[in-house]
C-alpha positions as CSV (number, residue, x, y, z in Angstrom):
1,X,-27.9,6.7,-44.4
2,X,-30.3,5.1,-41.6
3,X,-34.1,3.9,-42.2
4,X,-35.8,5.9,-40.3
5,X,-39.3,5.1,-38.7
6,X,-41.0,7.0,-41.8
7,X,-39.0,5.1,-44.6
8,X,-40.3,1.6,-42.5
9,X,-44.1,3.1,-42.3
10,X,-43.8,4.0,-46.3
11,X,-42.2,-0.2,-47.3
12,X,-45.1,-1.6,-45.1
13,X,-48.4,0.8,-46.6
14,X,-46.6,-0.8,-50.2
15,X,-49.3,-2.6,-51.4
16,X,-47.2,-6.2,-52.5
17,X,-47.5,-7.2,-55.9
18,X,-45.0,-9.7,-56.2
19,X,-43.3,-13.0,-53.7
20,X,-40.0,-11.3,-54.5
21,X,-42.1,-8.2,-52.9
22,X,-43.5,-9.3,-49.9
23,X,-39.8,-11.1,-48.6
24,X,-38.0,-7.6,-49.8
25,X,-40.9,-5.2,-47.6
26,X,-40.3,-8.4,-44.8
27,X,-36.6,-8.6,-44.7
28,X,-36.2,-5.0,-44.8
29,X,-38.6,-4.2,-42.1
30,X,-37.7,-7.4,-39.8
31,X,-33.9,-5.9,-40.4
32,X,-34.7,-2.5,-38.7
33,X,-37.1,-3.8,-35.7
34,X,-34.6,-6.3,-35.2
35,X,-31.5,-3.9,-35.7
36,X,-30.1,-7.1,-37.3
37,X,-26.5,-7.6,-38.7
38,X,-26.6,-9.1,-42.6
39,X,-24.6,-11.9,-41.3
40,X,-28.1,-13.3,-38.6
41,X,-30.5,-12.3,-41.5
42,X,-28.9,-14.7,-44.0
43,X,-28.8,-17.6,-42.0
44,X,-32.6,-17.4,-40.6
45,X,-34.8,-20.3,-41.1
46,X,-38.5,-20.5,-40.8
47,X,-38.1,-22.2,-37.5
48,X,-36.5,-19.7,-35.6
49,X,-39.1,-17.3,-36.2
50,X,-41.8,-18.1,-33.5
51,X,-45.2,-16.3,-32.7
52,X,-47.0,-16.8,-28.8
53,X,-44.8,-18.2,-26.8
54,X,-44.2,-15.4,-23.9
55,X,-47.2,-13.8,-22.6
56,X,-47.6,-10.6,-20.0
57,X,-48.5,-10.4,-16.9
58,X,-52.5,-11.0,-18.7
59,X,-52.0,-14.0,-20.0
60,X,-51.9,-12.5,-23.4
61,X,-48.6,-13.2,-26.3
62,X,-46.2,-9.8,-26.8
63,X,-45.8,-10.9,-30.0
64,X,-42.8,-13.2,-31.8
65,X,-39.7,-14.4,-31.1
66,X,-36.9,-14.9,-33.6
67,X,-33.9,-16.9,-32.7
68,X,-30.1,-15.8,-34.0
69,X,-28.5,-18.1,-34.3
70,X,-25.1,-16.7,-35.1
71,X,-23.5,-13.8,-33.9
72,X,-20.7,-11.4,-34.4
73,X,-19.6,-11.9,-30.6
74,X,-21.1,-15.0,-29.7
75,X,-17.8,-16.5,-28.0
76,X,-19.5,-19.1,-26.6
77,X,-21.8,-20.2,-29.8
78,X,-25.2,-20.2,-27.6
79,X,-27.4,-17.8,-29.9
80,X,-30.1,-15.6,-28.7
81,X,-33.7,-14.1,-28.7
82,X,-34.8,-11.2,-30.5
83,X,-38.5,-10.1,-29.8
84,X,-40.8,-8.3,-32.3
85,X,-43.8,-6.7,-30.2
86,X,-48.0,-7.4,-31.6
87,X,-48.3,-4.2,-33.8
88,X,-50.8,-2.2,-35.0
89,X,-53.0,-1.6,-38.8
90,X,-49.6,-2.4,-40.2
91,X,-48.1,-5.4,-37.6
92,X,-45.0,-6.8,-38.6
93,X,-45.9,-9.5,-37.0
94,X,-49.0,-10.2,-38.5
95,X,-46.7,-9.5,-41.5
96,X,-44.4,-12.0,-41.8
97,X,-47.4,-14.5,-40.8
98,X,-48.7,-13.9,-44.1
99,X,-45.7,-14.1,-45.6
100,X,-45.2,-17.6,-44.5
101,X,-48.5,-18.9,-45.6
102,X,-48.6,-16.8,-48.3
103,X,-45.4,-18.4,-49.8
104,X,-46.6,-21.9,-48.0
105,X,-42.7,-21.3,-45.8
106,X,-43.6,-23.6,-43.1
107,X,-41.6,-25.6,-39.8
108,X,-41.2,-29.2,-40.8
109,X,-42.5,-31.6,-39.1
110,X,-39.2,-33.4,-38.4
111,X,-37.4,-30.6,-37.0
112,X,-35.9,-31.6,-34.0
113,X,-34.5,-27.7,-33.3
114,X,-36.1,-27.2,-30.3
115,X,-36.1,-31.1,-28.6
116,X,-32.3,-31.5,-29.4
117,X,-30.1,-28.3,-27.8
118,X,-26.9,-29.2,-30.3
119,X,-29.3,-28.4,-33.2
120,X,-30.0,-24.8,-32.2
121,X,-27.6,-22.9,-32.9
122,X,-26.7,-25.0,-37.1
123,X,-27.9,-24.5,-39.9
124,X,-31.7,-26.3,-39.8
125,X,-31.3,-29.5,-42.4
126,X,-35.3,-29.8,-42.6
127,X,-37.0,-26.6,-42.5
128,X,-36.6,-23.9,-45.6
129,X,-34.4,-20.1,-45.1
130,X,-36.6,-17.5,-43.4
131,X,-36.0,-15.7,-47.1
132,X,-34.9,-17.5,-50.0
133,X,-33.3,-16.6,-53.1
134,X,-37.2,-15.3,-55.4
135,X,-36.2,-16.1,-59.3
136,X,-38.3,-14.2,-61.8
137,X,-39.7,-12.3,-58.9
138,X,-43.0,-14.9,-58.4
139,X,-41.4,-18.6,-56.8
140,X,-38.5,-19.9,-55.0
141,X,-36.3,-22.1,-56.5
142,X,-36.7,-26.2,-55.7
143,X,-33.7,-26.2,-53.5
144,X,-34.5,-23.0,-51.6
145,X,-31.6,-20.9,-51.2
146,X,-30.5,-18.7,-49.0
147,X,-30.5,-15.5,-50.2
148,X,-26.5,-13.3,-49.8
149,X,-25.3,-10.6,-48.4
150,X,-25.7,-8.4,-51.3
151,X,-29.6,-9.8,-51.9
152,X,-29.6,-7.6,-48.5
153,X,-28.8,-4.6,-49.8
154,X,-30.6,-4.9,-53.0
155,X,-33.6,-5.9,-51.8
156,X,-33.2,-2.1,-49.2
157,X,-32.5,-0.4,-52.2
158,X,-35.2,-1.9,-54.5
159,X,-37.9,-1.1,-51.3
160,X,-36.9,2.5,-51.4
161,X,-36.9,2.7,-55.0
162,X,-41.1,1.1,-55.2
163,X,-41.7,3.8,-52.0
164,X,-40.0,7.0,-54.1
165,X,-37.1,7.5,-52.0
166,X,-34.2,8.5,-53.0
167,X,-31.2,5.1,-51.9
168,X,-28.2,6.5,-52.1
169,X,-26.1,5.5,-49.1
170,X,-28.4,3.1,-47.8
171,X,-27.0,-0.4,-46.9
172,X,-27.3,-3.2,-45.3
173,X,-26.2,-1.6,-42.4
174,X,-28.6,1.0,-42.2
175,X,-31.6,-1.4,-40.9
176,X,-29.0,-1.8,-37.5
177,X,-28.2,1.4,-38.1
178,X,-32.0,3.2,-38.0
179,X,-33.5,-0.1,-35.4
180,X,-31.0,1.2,-32.7
181,X,-31.2,5.1,-33.5
182,X,-35.3,5.1,-33.0
183,X,-34.5,3.2,-30.0
184,X,-32.3,6.1,-28.5
185,X,-34.6,9.0,-29.8
186,X,-37.8,7.6,-28.4
187,X,-35.7,6.9,-24.6
188,X,-35.1,3.1,-25.0
189,X,-32.2,2.6,-22.8
190,X,-28.9,1.5,-24.0
191,X,-29.0,-1.8,-21.6
192,X,-32.4,-2.7,-24.0
193,X,-31.2,-1.8,-27.3
194,X,-28.2,-3.8,-26.7
195,X,-30.0,-6.7,-25.7
196,X,-31.6,-6.1,-28.9
197,X,-28.8,-5.7,-31.0
198,X,-26.7,-8.0,-29.8
199,X,-23.6,-6.2,-28.7
200,X,-21.8,-6.5,-25.7
201,X,-19.6,-3.2,-25.5
202,X,-19.6,0.4,-26.6
203,X,-19.6,-0.7,-30.8
204,X,-23.9,0.3,-30.3
205,X,-22.9,3.9,-30.9
206,X,-20.6,3.3,-34.4
207,X,-24.4,2.6,-35.3
208,X,-26.1,5.2,-32.9
209,X,-26.5,8.8,-34.8
210,X,-25.3,11.7,-32.7
211,X,-28.6,13.9,-32.9
212,X,-29.8,10.9,-30.5
213,X,-30.3,11.3,-27.2
214,X,-31.3,9.0,-24.1
215,X,-31.6,11.1,-21.2
216,X,-34.9,10.8,-21.0
217,X,-36.6,8.0,-21.0
218,X,-40.3,8.4,-21.2
219,X,-41.2,4.9,-21.1
220,X,-40.4,4.1,-18.0
221,X,-38.2,1.7,-18.9
222,X,-35.1,0.5,-16.9
223,X,-32.2,1.7,-17.5
224,X,-30.0,-1.2,-16.3
225,X,-30.6,-5.2,-16.5
226,X,-32.5,-6.0,-13.2
227,X,-30.9,-8.8,-11.4
228,X,-33.5,-11.2,-12.3
229,X,-33.2,-10.3,-16.1
230,X,-35.6,-7.6,-17.7
231,X,-39.7,-8.3,-17.7
232,X,-40.8,-10.0,-20.5
233,X,-43.0,-6.4,-21.7
234,X,-40.0,-4.1,-21.5
235,X,-37.7,-7.2,-23.9
236,X,-40.9,-5.7,-26.7
237,X,-40.9,-2.1,-26.2
238,X,-37.7,-1.7,-28.7
239,X,-39.9,-3.0,-32.1
240,X,-42.6,-1.3,-31.0
241,X,-41.3,2.6,-31.2
242,X,-41.7,2.2,-35.1
243,X,-45.5,2.8,-34.7
244,X,-46.4,0.0,-36.9
């Protein structure tokens, strides 16, 4: 089962009633719009989230960038960026910024991640995880432990239950499957889908539903990566097909 735009919009529109609810909502939305693997979400630190770093031709911010330190097929260990564009009334970038403020999660002043290349692909020793464990629904543990892979599946189940959706058949893979399938149905070319998900082979097809098609490209996006790389605006197109 994949998480569809309907699921994501339902989850995004739910009123927040606890820190656990807020964390789970953000986690599921980001995991889907970013086509994340569960291991990538677990490894995220607060300093891996950067807003307003890239701008369009008019000098306006494109949204946020998320740095993935560890990937299944990243043999060189360089990591990669995923992009989340600005949205409308349910904008995920704004939701995450609100979550970070409310949860008092911030990049520490002593963080050297972006000053030392050697530290970029390792867990940050000064900043908190982006998704720490929550106790009693209302507080983080003093040690700010990272969530486990099992907690991601539990978070999906909790959010679907609150949205009154049967959670049978949904797992942590539902996020990547939902992200890739939705982008394909929306006409986002394979090259851009793989750029967001990090797939370097045809493995992405495993996560894309058979009833999807990319024969129609209504978004005027390049079907192959240009010699000079994708235009900045194109890289944010994947997340914006969810219409948040």
